[in-house]
C-alpha positions in Angstrom: 0.0 0.0 0.0 1.3 3.4 -0.9 0.3 6.7 0.6 0.8 10.2 -0.7 0.3 13.3 1.3 0.3 16.6 -0.5 -1.1 19.7 1.2 -4.6 18.8 2.3 -4.7 15.7 0.1 -4.4 12.1 1.2 -4.1 9.4 -1.5 -3.9 5.6 -0.9 -3.0 3.1 -3.6 -3.6 -0.6 -3.1 -2.3 -3.6 -4.9 -4.5 -6.6 -5.9 -3.6 -8.6 -2.7 -4.2 -5.6 -0.5 -7.7 -5.0 -2.0 -8.3 -8.7 -1.4 -7.1 -8.5 2.2 -9.2 -5.4 2.7 -12.3 -7.3 1.4 -11.6 -10.4 3.5 -10.1 -8.9 6.8 -11.5 -5.4 6.7 -8.2 -3.6 7.3 -4.8 -3.1 5.7 -1.9 -1.5 7.6 1.6 -0.4 6.9 4.3 1.3 9.0 7.2 3.6 8.4 10.0 3.5 11.0 11.8 6.8 11.8 14.3 5.5 14.3 12.6 5.9 17.7 9.2 6.8 16.1 6.8 4.9 13.9 4.1 6.3 11.6 1.3 3.8 10.9 -1.1 4.2 8.1 -4.1 2.0 7.4 -7.4 1.7 5.6 -10.3 0.2 7.4 -13.8 -0.8 6.4 -16.7 1.0 8.1 -20.4 1.5 7.7 -20.4 5.1 6.7 -21.5 6.4 3.3 -18.4 8.5 2.5 -14.6 8.2 2.8 -13.2 9.8 5.9 -9.9 9.9 7.7 -8.4 10.4 11.1 -5.0 11.2 12.5 -4.3 10.2 16.1 -1.3 8.8 18.0 1.1 8.5 15.0 -1.6 6.8 13.0 -3.4 7.9 9.8 -6.5 5.9 9.3 -8.6 6.2 6.2 -12.2 4.8 6.6 -13.6 3.1 3.5 -17.4 2.4 3.3 -18.3 -1.3 3.0 -20.8 -0.5 0.2 -18.0 1.1 -1.9 -15.7 -1.9 -1.3 -18.3 -4.2 -2.8 -18.5 -2.0 -5.9 -14.7 -1.6 -6.1 -13.1 -5.0 -5.4 -14.6 -7.1 -8.1 -14.8 -4.5 -10.9 -12.6 -2.4 -13.1 -13.5 0.7 -11.1 -10.2 2.6 -10.4 -11.2 4.2 -7.1 -13.1 6.7 -5.1 -12.6 10.2 -3.9 -14.2 12.6 -1.4 -13.5 16.2 -0.6 -14.8 17.3 2.8 -16.2 20.8 3.0 -13.0 22.3 1.5 -10.8 20.7 4.1 -9.4 17.3 3.3 -9.3 15.6 -0.2 -9.3 11.8 0.1 -8.5 9.4 -2.8 -8.3 5.6 -2.8 -7.1 3.9 -6.0 -6.0 0.6 -7.4 -2.2 0.6 -7.9 -1.5 0.1 -11.6 1.8 -1.0 -13.1 3.9 1.9 -14.3 4.3 2.6 -18.0 7.9 3.5 -17.7 10.8 1.4 -16.4 11.0 1.2 -12.6 13.0 -1.0 -10.2 10.0 -1.3 -7.9 8.3 -4.8 -7.8 5.0 -4.4 -9.6 4.0 -8.1 -9.8 1.0 -7.5 -7.6 -0.2 -4.3 -9.2 -3.2 -4.1 -11.5 -2.6 -4.1 -15.2 -2.4 -0.5 -16.5 -5.4 0.2 -18.7 -3.3 2.6 -20.7 -1.0 -0.2 -21.8 -3.9 -1.7 -23.8 -4.4 1.6 -25.6 -0.7 1.9 -26.6 -0.6 -1.6 -28.3 
């Protein structure tokens, strides 16, 4: 799972196995170790109708509605976004393989739909 923070924007990208784990377990979590401190970031299923997020105790949690997961996990839908009253912009997407060369392991990423168009 990747997370990007830019200004008031929070973006999560999940691989195929992470989407599967979110669907089966209801949560995916990662951690970044900064020596004596750790930043946790996770995505959790909830019963709300919109994406939401919270930051507390070195933990960023994005809450993902169960109804959206049902629509997202088994389809070609790329993701969901929500902008809360001009405050926080949230985006959750499937992680596609890159079109350019990268050393990053992309074996679990979704096939990039733009690759089909360039063939």
